[in-house]
N, C-alpha and C positions, 0 to 999 in steps of 0.2 A: 332761378334761371330766367333770363329775359324772355317775355312772350314774343313769339314770331309766328307769322301766318303764311301759309301757302295759298296763293291766289292762282286758280287754274282757269285759263281762258278757253272755254268750250263752246263758244257761240258761232264759230266759223261754219260756213255752209259746206266746205269741202267739195267744191264743184269739180275738181280734177279727179277726185277719188271714184265717184260713181258707185252704184250698188248699195246705197244705204248711207247712214250717218257714220262717217269714219271714226269719230271720237268714241263711238259705242260699239265698235266691231270687236268681237272676242278674239284674243290673241294667245292667252295662256291655256294650260291644260284643263282648267276648271271654269273656263269662260271669262277669265280675267281680261280686262282691257288695258291699254297702255297706262291710263291714269292710275290703275291699281298699283302698278310698280312704282310710279312716281310718288304716290302718296306713301307707300311703304318706305321708300328711301328717305323721303322727307321726315317721316316720323322717327326713323332711326337716327337721322341727323340732329333732331331736336325740335322740329317744328311742332306746335301744339294746337293748331287750328287750321281748317281748310275753308276757303271761300270759292265756290264754283260760280263762274260767270257764264250764263246760258242765254239762249233765246227762249221766250215764253213757250213757243210751240214745241220745244224740246223737253220741257220740264217733266212731263209725265213719264216719258220713256227714260229720261235720265235718272229720275228718282228710283224707278223700278230696277234699272240695270246696275246702278252703282251707288246712288245717293243713300238709299235706305240701308245698304250694307256698310258703307263707310261711316255713317252716323253712329254706328255701334262701337267704333274703335277710336274716334277722334271727333271733337266738336266741329260741326259744319254749319255753313250759312250759304244762302243763295242770292246772287245778284243777277239782274237781267239787262242784257244789252238789246235795245230796240232801235230800229232805224229812225223812228220818230221822236226819240228822246233827245231833243235838241234845245239849245239855249233859246230864251225868249227872242222872238223876232225872226226866227229861221223856220223853214218848212222843208219837207222832203221833196226834192225835185221829181216831177212826174217821170216815171220810168225807172227810178232807182230800185234795185232788187235786194240789196243787202246792207247791213249796218256799216258804220263809219270807221272800222279798223280797230287796231289794238289800243290806241289811246282812248277812244270812247269806251272800249270794253273795260279797261282798268278804272276809268272814272266812274263807271256804274257801281263799283264796290266802295265808293268813298265813305258811305255811312256805316259800313260794316267792319272797316279795318282801322284800328287806332294804334297800331304797333308796327315795328318794322315788318316788311312783307316781301316775299319772293314771288315774282310773276313767272309763270311758265305756260307753254302751250299744252293743250290736252292731248294732242296727237303726236308728241315727240317723246322719245325715250332719251333721257339725259345721262343716266349712270350715277352710281353711288358717289363717286369722287366729287362731282359737281355740287351735289346737295351738301356734302360735308364741308367743302371749302367755303361755300357761300354762307352757310349757317354759322360757321366759326367767325367769319368776318362780321356778320350781322350781330352776333351775340357779344363779341369781344371788342370790336373796333368801331362799329358804326355809331354815330352820334348826331343828334339834331342840334347840338350846341355849337357845332363847327360853323365858321362864317361862310359856308357854301353848302349846297345840297350834297350830302354824303351818300354815295351809291356804290354798288359793286355789280359785277356781271361775271358769269361763267364764260371764259374765253375758250371756245372749242377750236380745234385745228381744222381748217377748211376741208382737207382731204378726208377727214373722219366724219363728214356730215353730208356726203353725197348719196344720191339715190341711183341704183342701177337701172331704173326704169324711166328716167326722164330728167329734165332740168329742175333746179331748185332755186329759191330766192334766199339770199343770205345777207345779213348785215355785216359787211366786211369792215374790219377794224384796223385803225392805225394806233399803235400803243407807244406812249412816251417812255423814255428811259427809266422813269421812276415807277413804271408799272401801271400808270393810269391811262385811261382811254383818251386819245387825242381827237379822234373822230370816228363815226360809224356811218357807212354809206350803204343804203339799200341797193343791192346788186342782184340782177335778174338773170334767168336762163343760165345759171351756173352748172357746168358739167365738166367731166374729165373724159377725153377721148384719146386713146392711144397714149396715155401718160401726159397729155397736154391739157391745161386748164383753159376754159373759155367762159366768157360772161358778157353781159350787156348792162348799160345804165338804163335809167328810167325812160330815156328817149329811144332806146333800142340800138344805141351805138356800142360797138365792141369796146370792152375795157380789159385791162390786164389784171389778173389775180394770180396769186401764188398758192400752191398746194399747202404750204406751211403757214399761211396767214391765219391770224385769229379771226374768228367770226362770232357774232352774236346769234344765239338761237332763241332769242326772247326769254332769256333766263336772267332776270334783273332783280337785284336786291335793292329795295327802295324804302324810304321813310314816309310816314303819313304826309309830310310837307309837300311831297310830290303831287298829291291830289290837287293842291291849290294851283300848281303849275299847269296841270292838265286842264283844270277848269278855266283858267285864264286864257289858255292858248286855243281852246276849242272854237270860240266865236271868231277869233282871228283867222284860224284855218278856214272856217266856213266862208268867211268874207272873201277869201282869195281862191275859192274853187271856181274854175272857169265855167261860164254858162255852157250847159250841154254835157259837162263831164259827169257821168253817172257812176263812175268807179273810184273817184278820189277817196283816199283813206287817211285818217288822222293816226299816224303810226308812232309807236313808242320810240323806235330808234331815232326818228326825225326830231321828236320833241327833246329827247336826251341830248342829241348832237347839238341842237340849238342852245341848250343850257350850258354845255361844255364850252362852245365857241364864245358865248357871252360871259364866260368867267364865273358863272353862277353855280356850277356843279363840278365835282370830281368823281370819277368812276374808277374804282379799283378793278383791274382785270385779273381774274383768278383763273389761271390756266388749268384746263382739264384735258387729259389725254384719252378720256373715255370715247368710245365710238358711238355716235348718235345713230339711231334709226327711227323711222316713222312711217306713216301711211299717207304719203302725198298722193300716190297712185294706187289703183286697185291691185296692180301687180306686186306692190310692196307687201301685201298681206302675207304671202307665203314665206318670204324671207324674214319678216318680223316674227312670225310664229316660230320659225326654226331657230331664230336667235334666242328667243325666250327659253325654248327647250334646251339649248346649249347652256344657258346661264343656270338653269335649274340643275342640269346634269353636273355642272361644275361646282355646285354648292353655293352659288351666289345668292340664289333665292330658294326658299322652301317650295315644295310643290303646291302647298296651300298657304297663301300669304298670311291670312289673319286667323288661322285655326289655333 
């Protein structure tokens, strides 16, 4: 079987969550965190390695809470996303507080991943269907010999990815008739109120979104060649950050969208009807804990994942 790696982005600060590091918040009956369930689903789907992307200051807590436990069931490695890990000639602007986004995060794993890999967020629950569909594509169809970057993504349905406790940011997708991604647009302040969807663009202007649209949840199936794209694009991104902008981020959806529009990549959209949940806000914790309890009661997961 083809080797495939699960890359988990766990370096986010989680500023909207409050009350601790949201990626490490217990949600399951035995102290499991959301990552436990993602890793369990990935292993069942066929992934045979995990790479965690962390901040250095999280490493001790991370290893104690999950790393040392997961290392017993699947090979693991650690990459570190740091704000000052920049190309030659660039420096961190005075006053910047956090790293440079998901593109920089994945780039941090370049020297650890040499096989097709799946990128996910640490604080999102994706469901079994998504892992199975993505792994099947990566194992059976994905190839670096194609004349373009061969990628795939789990295409969630927007209405299945909302929080009851506030707005969310989503990569809203347009899909071609052949099932490939036409474009992905980072869309902000997405919510449903009285059955009506609302959202804003990066400038804060209202935009139209549909409840049944496909969205990216940063669940991307990629090949090692994509690291070269990220590495080449990072200096260009930094050159174009406006003076005084302390929050600009080098985002995976933006990089992938640019490759698609330039005819350099094709992304297969693999639709999943699973319901997302996560801990964007502190108030989400109770509903996520209850959701895992229901999944265990329904037999989707054992009470002890790795026993």
